[in-house]
RODO-2510 file (C-alpha; in nm, 4 decimals, decimal comma):
residues 477
     n   res          X          Y          Z
     1     m    -2,1631     2,2352    15,2657
     2     y    -1,8779     2,1018    15,0530
     3     t    -1,8557     1,7331    15,1339
     4     d    -1,4966     1,7004    15,0077
     5     l    -1,3561     1,9769    15,2298
     6     p    -1,1952     1,9225    15,5721
     7     e    -1,4496     1,9515    15,8562
     8     y    -1,3200     2,2784    15,9976
     9     l    -1,3574     2,4460    15,6572
    10     n    -1,7208     2,3374    15,6472
    11     n    -1,7942     2,4841    15,9906
    12     p    -1,9416     2,8332    15,9285
    13     l    -1,8201     2,9795    16,2603
    14     k    -1,4678     2,8489    16,2160
    15     n    -1,4689     2,9659    15,8582
    16     l    -1,5525     3,3179    15,9772
    17     l    -1,2800     3,3026    16,2407
    18     k    -1,0288     3,1799    15,9811
    19     n    -1,1052     3,4865    15,7723
    20     k    -1,1113     3,7306    16,0648
    21     g    -0,9364     4,0531    15,9671
    22     n    -0,9899     3,9747    15,5980
    23     n    -1,3252     4,1533    15,5608
    24     l    -1,4929     3,8223    15,6609
    25     k    -1,5103     3,7305    15,2943
    26     p    -1,6714     3,3857    15,2519
    27     m    -1,4374     3,1139    15,1377
    28     k    -1,4289     3,0594    14,7643
    29     k    -1,4305     2,7052    14,6256
    30     n    -1,2472     2,6450    14,2976
    31     e    -1,2385     2,3376    14,0800
    32     i    -0,8953     2,4117    13,9242
    33     s    -0,6588     2,6820    14,0507
    34     i    -0,3575     2,7604    13,8326
    35     l    -0,0815     2,9713    13,9833
    36     g     0,0745     3,2022    13,7240
    37     s    -0,0648     3,3382    13,3961
    38     g     0,2583     3,3047    13,1991
    39     l     0,2901     3,1125    12,8754
    40     i     0,2562     2,7680    13,0339
    41     g    -0,0214     2,8589    13,2782
    42     s    -0,2261     3,0309    13,0096
    43     l    -0,1872     2,7444    12,7612
    44     l    -0,2716     2,4839    13,0249
    45     s    -0,5809     2,6772    13,1302
    46     i    -0,7109     2,6592    12,7720
    47     y    -0,6566     2,2833    12,7651
    48     l    -0,8399     2,2357    13,0952
    49     k    -1,1253     2,4724    13,0116
    50     k    -1,1845     2,2937    12,6833
    51     r    -1,2411     1,9790    12,8905
    52     g    -1,5345     2,1523    13,0577
    53     l    -1,3549     2,2329    13,3829
    54     k    -1,3896     2,5542    13,5842
    55     v    -1,0481     2,7181    13,5778
    56     d    -0,9171     3,0156    13,7782
    57     i    -0,5696     3,1635    13,7296
    58     y    -0,3989     3,3691    14,0010
    59     e    -0,1352     3,6138    13,8780
    60     k     0,0630     3,8407    14,1085
    61     r     0,1304     4,0992    13,8370
    62     a    -0,1134     4,3637    13,7215
    63     d    -0,2939     4,3216    13,3906
    64     n    -0,0447     4,5222    13,1884
    65     r    -0,1156     4,3642    12,8517
    66     k    -0,1158     4,7125    12,7005
    67     g     0,1959     4,8156    12,8880
    68     k     0,5461     4,8858    12,7662
    69     y     0,6712     4,5324    12,8160
    70     l     0,4720     4,4279    12,5129
    71     e     0,6482     4,6633    12,2710
    72     e     0,8333     4,4695    12,0058
    73     g     1,2052     4,4546    12,0685
    74     r     1,1625     4,5243    12,4386
    75     s     1,0960     4,1773    12,5759
    76     i     1,2831     3,8500    12,5948
    77     n     1,2255     3,6650    12,2694
    78     m     1,1395     3,2990    12,2524
    79     a     1,2265     3,0386    11,9886
    80     l     0,9159     2,8385    11,9021
    81     s     0,9898     2,4947    11,7551
    82     d     0,8089     2,1706    11,6718
    83     r     0,7116     2,0631    12,0250
    84     g     0,5574     2,4021    12,0928
    85     w     0,3795     2,4116    11,7582
    86     k     0,2379     2,0635    11,8253
    87     a     0,0590     2,1841    12,1399
    88     l    -0,0645     2,5004    11,9687
    89     d    -0,1933     2,3013    11,6727
    90     d    -0,3686     2,0634    11,9126
    91     l    -0,5675     2,3614    12,0435
    92     g    -0,6276     2,5135    11,7004
    93     l    -0,4081     2,8167    11,7727
    94     t    -0,1452     2,7800    11,5020
    95     e    -0,2947     3,0299    11,2584
    96     k    -0,3392     3,2888    11,5335
    97     v     0,0233     3,2580    11,6477
    98     k     0,1968     3,2441    11,3079
    99     p     0,1612     3,6191    11,2298
   100     l     0,3602     3,6970    11,5465
   101     t     0,6595     3,4873    11,4392
   102     i     0,9620     3,5153    11,2125
   103     p     1,1341     3,1956    11,0889
   104     m     1,5051     3,1527    11,1614
   105     y     1,6639     2,8880    10,9408
   106     g     2,0012     2,8736    11,1101
   107     r     2,2719     3,0435    11,3118
   108     q     2,4536     3,3420    11,1629
   109     i     2,7950     3,3455    11,3309
   110     h     2,9736     3,6829    11,3621
   111     d     3,3487     3,6751    11,4201
   112     e     3,5496     3,9567    11,5793
   113     h     3,6360     4,0997    11,2368
   114     g     3,2751     4,1338    11,1258
   115     k     3,2790     3,8313    10,8955
   116     t     2,9796     3,5978    10,9109
   117     s     2,9093     3,2324    10,8389
   118     f     2,5736     3,0572    10,8287
   119     i     2,5017     2,7164    10,9859
   120     p     2,1568     2,5740    10,8979
   121     y     1,9524     2,4306    11,1843
   122     g     1,8247     2,1399    10,9794
   123     k     1,7106     2,0485    10,6318
   124     e     1,6068     2,3143    10,3833
   125     g     1,2894     2,4780    10,5053
   126     q     1,3297     2,3733    10,8690
   127     a     1,3264     2,6689    11,1060
   128     i     1,2721     2,7791    11,4613
   129     y     1,0497     3,0847    11,5060
   130     s     1,1307     3,4053    11,6904
   131     i     0,8370     3,5398    11,8904
   132     s     0,8031     3,8121    12,1511
   133     r     0,7228     3,6672    12,4919
   134     g     0,4957     3,9619    12,5729
   135     r     0,2896     3,9478    12,2538
   136     f     0,2628     3,5704    12,2774
   137     n     0,1544     3,5798    12,6414
   138     q    -0,1070     3,8430    12,5565
   139     l    -0,2542     3,6233    12,2837
   140     l    -0,2723     3,3177    12,5110
   141     m    -0,4310     3,5100    12,7987
   142     e    -0,6913     3,6570    12,5650
   143     e    -0,7651     3,3133    12,4221
   144     a    -0,7977     3,1753    12,7760
   145     e    -1,0447     3,4475    12,8711
   146     e    -1,2369     3,3927    12,5477
   147     v    -1,2977     3,0252    12,6318
   148     g    -1,4072     3,1172    12,9853
   149     v    -1,0993     3,1059    13,2093
   150     d    -1,1061     3,3573    13,4971
   151     i    -0,7717     3,5373    13,5386
   152     h    -0,7293     3,7182    13,8699
   153     f    -0,4552     3,9791    13,8350
   154     e    -0,2718     4,1354    14,1301
   155     h    -0,3479     3,8239    14,3342
   156     k    -0,0322     3,7172    14,5131
   157     i    -0,0077     3,3690    14,6613
   158     v     0,0917     3,4216    15,0246
   159     d     0,0734     3,0554    15,1241
   160     v    -0,0351     2,7156    14,9953
   161     n    -0,1691     2,4680    15,2509
   162     l    -0,1342     2,1247    15,0945
   163     r    -0,3114     1,9543    15,3852
   164     d    -0,6271     2,1618    15,3380
   165     h    -0,5820     2,2260    14,9659
   166     t    -0,6264     2,5965    15,0287
   167     l    -0,4564     2,9067    14,8960
   168     t    -0,3980     3,2205    15,0972
   169     v    -0,4114     3,5079    14,8502
   170     s    -0,3637     3,8817    14,8903
   171     n    -0,5011     4,1375    14,6472
   172     p    -0,5678     4,5143    14,6402
   173     e    -0,9124     4,4663    14,7937
   174     v    -0,8468     4,2021    15,0589
   175     e    -0,5277     4,1661    15,2625
   176     k    -0,5722     3,7904    15,2878
   177     e    -0,8321     3,5670    15,1295
   178     t    -0,8564     3,1902    15,1732
   179     i    -0,9503     2,9891    14,8648
   180     a    -1,0201     2,6170    14,8648
   181     s    -0,9440     2,4284    14,5456
   182     e    -0,9919     2,0686    14,4389
   183     v    -0,6842     2,0863    14,2134
   184     i    -0,3877     2,3243    14,2407
   185     i    -0,1362     2,3509    13,9564
   186     g     0,1797     2,5553    13,9980
   187     s     0,2929     2,7068    13,6688
   188     d     0,4403     3,0025    13,8540
   189     g     0,7960     2,9701    13,7325
   190     a     1,1357     2,9158    13,8863
   191     y     1,0361     3,0778    14,2162
   192     s     0,7091     2,8855    14,2518
   193     a     0,4913     2,9389    14,5599
   194     l     0,3522     2,5869    14,5248
   195     r     0,7007     2,4371    14,5113
   196     n     0,7961     2,6341    14,8209
   197     a     0,5024     2,4684    14,9990
   198     m     0,6141     2,1273    14,8754
   199     l     0,9639     2,1941    15,0097
   200     k     0,8135     2,1708    15,3568
   201     q     0,6951     1,8167    15,2893
   202     v     0,9059     1,5165    15,3800
   203     r     1,1194     1,3470    15,1140
   204     f     1,1021     1,6301    14,8628
   205     d     1,4264     1,6513    14,6641
   206     y     1,5274     1,9943    14,5429
   207     k     1,8346     2,1325    14,3689
   208     q     1,8944     2,4746    14,2201
   209     e     2,2045     2,5970    14,0409
   210     y     2,2826     2,9496    13,9283
   211     i     2,5361     2,9550    13,6479
   212     s     2,8252     3,2018    13,6547
   213     h     2,6714     3,4111    13,3767
   214     g     2,3871     3,6594    13,3761
   215     y     2,2096     3,8335    13,0911
   216     k     2,0935     4,1781    12,9852
   217     e     1,8403     4,2698    12,7169
   218     l     1,9438     4,5161    12,4426
   219     t     1,8090     4,6213    12,1018
   220     i     1,9147     4,6617    11,7405
   221     p     1,6491     4,8941    11,5908
   222     a     1,5291     4,9014    11,2316
   223     t     1,7438     5,1055    10,9940
   224     s     1,6570     5,4643    10,9042
   225     e     1,4887     5,3202    10,5943
   226     g     1,2714     5,0997    10,8160
   227     e     1,4433     4,7748    10,7225
   228     f     1,6164     4,4964    10,9170
   229     a     1,9776     4,5845    10,9989
   230     l     2,0736     4,2139    10,9781
   231     d     1,9437     3,9029    10,8020
   232     p     1,5997     3,8559    10,9612
   233     n     1,5839     3,4813    10,8999
   234     a     1,8706     3,3805    11,1254
   235     l     1,9537     3,3704    11,4934
   236     h     2,2653     3,5881    11,5161
   237     i     2,5457     3,4867    11,7518
   238     w     2,8642     3,6687    11,8453
   239     p     3,0525     3,3871    12,0292
   240     r     3,3555     3,5043    12,2262
   241     g     3,4686     3,2086    12,4342
   242     s     3,3547     3,2965    12,7851
   243     f     3,0733     3,5290    12,6755
   244     m     2,8463     3,6065    12,3807
   245     l     2,5795     3,8277    12,2281
   246     i     2,2744     3,6930    12,0442
   247     a     2,0010     3,8667    11,8420
   248     l     1,6536     3,7489    11,7370
   249     p     1,4302     3,9304    11,4848
   250     n     1,0982     4,1049    11,5554
   251     p     0,8099     4,1822    11,3156
   252     d     0,8747     4,5576    11,3540
   253     k     1,2164     4,5054    11,1854
   254     s     1,4121     4,5375    11,5107
   255     f     1,6173     4,2684    11,6861
   256     t     1,5982     4,1753    12,0507
   257     c     1,9530     4,1163    12,1708
   258     t     2,0710     3,9321    12,4797
   259     l     2,4182     3,9878    12,6207
   260     f     2,5501     3,6940    12,8246
   261     l     2,8484     3,7770    13,0468
   262     p     2,9996     3,6358    13,3667
   263     f     2,8896     3,8362    13,6701
   264     e     3,2482     3,8801    13,7813
   265     g     3,5993     3,7894    13,6672
   266     k     3,9319     3,9262    13,5481
   267     r     3,8274     3,9916    13,1886
   268     v     3,4965     4,0896    13,0326
   269     c     3,2166     4,0675    13,2905
   270     f     2,9281     4,2736    13,4217
   271     e     3,1288     4,3746    13,7285
   272     n     3,3949     4,5422    13,5111
   273     i     3,1560     4,7504    13,2997
   274     r     3,1036     5,0526    13,5221
   275     d     3,0513     5,3413    13,2825
   276     d     3,0008     5,4411    12,9168
   277     r     3,3713     5,4147    12,8450
   278     d     3,3946     5,0557    12,9739
   279     l     3,0868     4,9557    12,7748
   280     e     3,2110     5,1175    12,4551
   281     g     3,5480     4,9469    12,4942
   282     v     3,3921     4,6018    12,5268
   283     f     3,1539     4,6417    12,2330
   284     k     3,4052     4,8035    11,9981
   285     t     3,6551     4,5294    12,0759
   286     y     3,4327     4,2225    12,0649
   287     f     3,1045     4,3168    11,8935
   288     d     3,1973     4,6092    11,6724
   289     d     2,9606     4,5267    11,3846
   290     a     2,6739     4,5090    11,6330
   291     y     2,7886     4,8231    11,8135
   292     q     2,7612     5,0231    11,4896
   293     i     2,3877     4,9477    11,4660
   294     m     2,2953     4,9865    11,8357
   295     p     2,2355     5,3622    11,8844
   296     q     2,0599     5,3151    12,2224
   297     l     2,3191     5,0737    12,3617
   298     k     2,4470     5,2896    12,6480
   299     k     2,1025     5,3920    12,7691
   300     e     1,9613     5,0396    12,7449
   301     y     2,2622     4,8797    12,9083
   302     f     2,2486     5,0958    13,2190
   303     d     1,8675     5,1166    13,2342
   304     n     1,7907     4,7467    13,1910
   305     p     1,8417     4,5011    13,4769
   306     t     2,1050     4,2305    13,4822
   307     s     1,9294     3,9001    13,5426
   308     a     2,0500     3,5628    13,6677
   309     l     2,0123     3,2221    13,5017
   310     i     1,8996     2,9247    13,7073
   311     n     1,8628     2,5499    13,6607
   312     i     1,6153     2,3713    13,8903
   313     e     1,5542     2,0030    13,9548
   314     c     1,2999     1,8697    14,2022
   315     f     1,0921     1,5610    14,2761
   316     p     0,8171     1,4641    14,3306
   317     w     0,6191     1,7155    14,1273
   318     m     0,2905     1,6284    14,2959
   319     e     0,1295     1,6129    14,6381
   320     h    -0,2164     1,4567    14,6225
   321     k    -0,4102     1,6844    14,3813
   322     a    -0,1396     1,9507    14,3531
   323     l     0,1075     1,9496    14,0619
   324     l     0,4120     2,1458    13,9491
   325     i     0,4541     2,2039    13,5764
   326     g     0,6870     2,3961    13,3439
   327     d     0,9638     2,6007    13,5057
   328     a     0,8150     2,5383    13,8505
   329     s     0,9312     2,1775    13,8199
   330     h     1,2242     2,1993    13,5771
   331     a     1,3549     2,5508    13,5107
   332     m     1,6415     2,5407    13,2631
   333     v     1,8939     2,7815    13,1168
   334     p     1,7822     2,9148    12,7748
   335     f     2,0618     2,7829    12,5552
   336     y     1,8709     2,5119    12,3703
   337     g     1,5633     2,7273    12,3160
   338     q     1,3464     2,4558    12,4711
   339     g     1,2158     2,6038    12,7982
   340     m     0,8855     2,7194    12,6530
   341     n     0,8622     2,4289    12,4078
   342     c     0,9225     2,1798    12,6882
   343     g     0,6556     2,3503    12,9004
   344     f     0,4063     2,3369    12,6124
   345     e     0,4874     1,9683    12,5668
   346     d     0,4177     1,9242    12,9403
   347     c     0,0680     2,0633    12,8797
   348     y     0,0137     1,8418    12,5751
   349     i     0,1174     1,5244    12,7572
   350     l    -0,0821     1,6111    13,0688
   351     d    -0,3929     1,6694    12,8582
   352     k    -0,3563     1,3302    12,6898
   353     l    -0,3280     1,1615    13,0309
   354     i    -0,6434     1,3414    13,1459
   355     s    -0,8138     1,2178    12,8294
   356     k    -0,7088     0,8611    12,9126
   357     f    -0,7849     0,8501    13,2855
   358     g    -1,0495     1,1201    13,3268
   359     t    -1,0987     1,4168    13,5592
   360     n    -1,1979     1,2000    13,8562
   361     a    -0,8495     1,0482    13,8846
   362     w    -0,6234     1,3496    13,9343
   363     e    -0,3723     1,1740    14,1590
   364     l    -0,3323     0,8922    13,9073
   365     v    -0,2965     1,1422    13,6215
   366     f    -0,0364     1,3431    13,8107
   367     a     0,1575     1,0315    13,9149
   368     k     0,1669     0,9057    13,5555
   369     f     0,2675     1,2512    13,4336
   370     q     0,5688     1,2914    13,6602
   371     k     0,6838     0,9352    13,5967
   372     v     0,6831     0,9707    13,2182
   373     r     0,8066     1,3294    13,2081
   374     k     1,0868     1,3511    13,4656
   375     p     1,3532     1,1588    13,2637
   376     d     1,2855     1,3809    12,9630
   377     t     1,3053     1,7113    13,1505
   378     d     1,6270     1,5987    13,3216
   379     a     1,7707     1,5290    12,9764
   380     i     1,6753     1,8621    12,8204
   381     c     1,7999     2,0548    13,1233
   382     q     2,1394     1,8884    13,0812
   383     l     2,1387     1,9505    12,7066
   384     a     2,0662     2,3186    12,7683
   385     m     2,3676     2,3434    12,9981
   386     d     2,5855     2,1610    12,7422
   387     n     2,4686     2,3853    12,4582
   388     f     2,5837     2,6950    12,6459
   389     e     2,9433     2,5866    12,5916
   390     e     2,8713     2,5192    12,2253
   391     m     2,7057     2,8552    12,1589
   392     k     2,9627     3,0805    12,3261
   393     n     3,2713     2,8971    12,2135
   394     v     3,2562     2,5968    11,9797
   395     v     3,0317     2,7433    11,7056
   396     s     3,3124     2,9745    11,5961
   397     d     3,5498     2,6816    11,5361
   398     p     3,5719     2,5916    11,1630
   399     k     3,5874     2,2233    11,2585
   400     f     3,2511     2,2561    11,4321
   401     q     3,0975     2,3788    11,1090
   402     i     3,2496     2,0852    10,9210
   403     r     3,1145     1,8497    11,1859
   404     k     2,7656     1,9883    11,1267
   405     k     2,8045     1,9410    10,7503
   406     i     2,9082     1,5780    10,7983
   407     e     2,6091     1,5113    11,0234
   408     a     2,3751     1,6804    10,7778
   409     r     2,5124     1,4604    10,4969
   410     l     2,4691     1,1481    10,7111
   411     h     2,1099     1,2440    10,7832
   412     e     2,0471     1,3049    10,4142
   413     l     2,1885     0,9635    10,3163
   414     y     2,0577     0,7632    10,6127
   415     p     1,7584     0,9589    10,7491
   416     l     1,6408     0,6774    10,9770
   417     d     1,9820     0,5736    11,1062
   418     w     2,1427     0,9102    11,1764
   419     i     1,9379     1,2006    11,3068
   420     p     2,1436     1,4943    11,4378
   421     l     2,0834     1,5684    11,8050
   422     y     1,9590     1,9207    11,7317
   423     t     1,7086     1,7796    11,4821
   424     m     1,5804     1,5242    11,7334
   425     v     1,5333     1,7923    11,9987
   426     t     1,4008     2,0738    11,7826
   427     f     1,2282     1,9223    11,4803
   428     s     1,0696     1,6101    11,6271
   429     d     0,8766     1,4896    11,9294
   430     i     1,1235     1,2112    12,0086
   431     p     1,1392     1,2025    12,3897
   432     y     1,4231     1,4216    12,5133
   433     s     1,5766     1,1305    12,7060
   434     e     1,5909     0,9154    12,3906
   435     a     1,7389     1,2032    12,1916
   436     y     1,9992     1,2569    12,4636
   437     a     2,1030     0,8893    12,4638
   438     q     2,1122     0,8666    12,0846
   439     g     2,3059     1,1920    12,0685
   440     k     2,5700     1,0539    12,3034
   441     l     2,6241     0,7506    12,0805
   442     q     2,6491     0,9626    11,7672
   443     a     2,8864     1,2061    11,9398
   444     s     3,1224     0,9198    12,0266
   445     i     3,1409     0,8267    11,6572
   446     m     3,1821     1,1873    11,5417
   447     d     3,4616     1,2460    11,7912
   448     k     3,6572     0,9685    11,6199
   449     v     3,5793     1,1084    11,2746
   450     m     3,6872     1,4598    11,3736
   451     a     4,0112     1,3306    11,5305
   452     d     4,1542     1,2879    11,1796
   453     p     4,4122     1,5704    11,1474
   454     l     4,3222     1,6067    10,7785
   455     i     3,9456     1,6189    10,8309
   456     t     3,9163     1,9819    10,7168
   457     q     4,0522     1,8833    10,3749
   458     n     3,8987     1,5366    10,3427
   459     w     3,5568     1,5640    10,5085
   460     n     3,3676     1,5439    10,1774
   461     k     3,5496     1,2202    10,0867
   462     l     3,4397     1,0240    10,3920
   463     d     3,2975     0,6726    10,3720
   464     y     2,9562     0,7514    10,5186
   465     e     2,8431     0,3898    10,5086
   466     d     3,1379     0,3000    10,7308
   467     i     3,0315     0,5666    10,9823
   468     i     2,6824     0,4126    10,9991
   469     d     2,8390     0,0676    11,0476
   470     q     3,0391     0,2070    11,3390
   471     l     2,7226     0,3496    11,4923
   472     d     2,5438     0,0145    11,4601
   473     k     2,8322    -0,1572    11,6403
   474     v     2,8211     0,0965    11,9241
   475     k     2,4450     0,0474    11,9596
   476     a     2,4910    -0,3280    11,9735
   477     v     2,7318    -0,3121    12,2680
***
């Protein structure tokens, strides 16, 4: 008998009755059960397995690692940056992941006339890395299996009983199977089954917000000569005020594009694009240079789904030995490119807490984790919402580009005193909450600098030492 299970689960007769109608399959006992085999769940399973723990992953989807969704240019692309690389390097996976990536050194802004301007992300050589979600997920799942993680595909979580620490799972062979688990970790995304179970607990705070915009995946294929149709080392943006198109490069020389539009409205929105003529009108008017290199646009637009974008906040993230992680606890909109990176940093921090407190103190580990992590995930979720406005509107403003040049010059002259917000978030492991606070102070100074009506002519004549003095005074208040 399992001495740490509730009495009724240890009673053989009651156990049989509990599984009546489910082929009387004996109850399985897991050490660690992870819900969801996505990027975060797969990475976390590797961390836990390397600590000598028995890890089982339950994934509702079929094992379609060789399916169409893995074709380059046909899946949502991710932007891998320093926080993500740090976790991968910690597990010795950097060299395996690098061949799947393409560096993007800045934003390539496309105006409505086809002219472009380039805004570097950071110092020379600093880049974020485009990577196919499907290919990346495949690599992590294969690595997890290689180290001994058991992934159970087509296993849907029907219910999570937090009192018993049991999972009710359905799969093609058994309608319902009950699985007991010492530890349950929900990495099953924005619509988490574990979080739904926690919602039934008292004093569980939960907030979800759908933004007014949705997105649709499209493609720019390689040219007839087999080359990139655009600069492959940039994230391309067509900002149009209330909507935008972006494009990220793939190793097969294609680009994965994402069209962000309001669901409904008086102007350009998904609701108003009903046929080929409507679609052609929108793209020829607002994205003509992209339209000219998108031969499958009409088919892809009407074949591919329109998806929603959600922001989720909840607390607590734990209930005894059950924990939410990644999007299950803090789903964010994708406009800072930090969703995956933040989730990987979750795994890194959790692993270091396990190293400190051990695997016999799960509740302490989980309590420490949510306490240290919640302020940071709140900050990055807010930054992601704020960056949406910047990407679809402000980046096309010439004054915005000057502002970035001033900040880059300040960072070059005073690297310890002035670190641009984007650099703190993307090219460092400074806690998100600290970056957010520092960014607010710097923004207050830059707002004053940019208020000069002659700034576009005089920006390269600024007294940068005076700007740093102003920042020091603001910090001192």
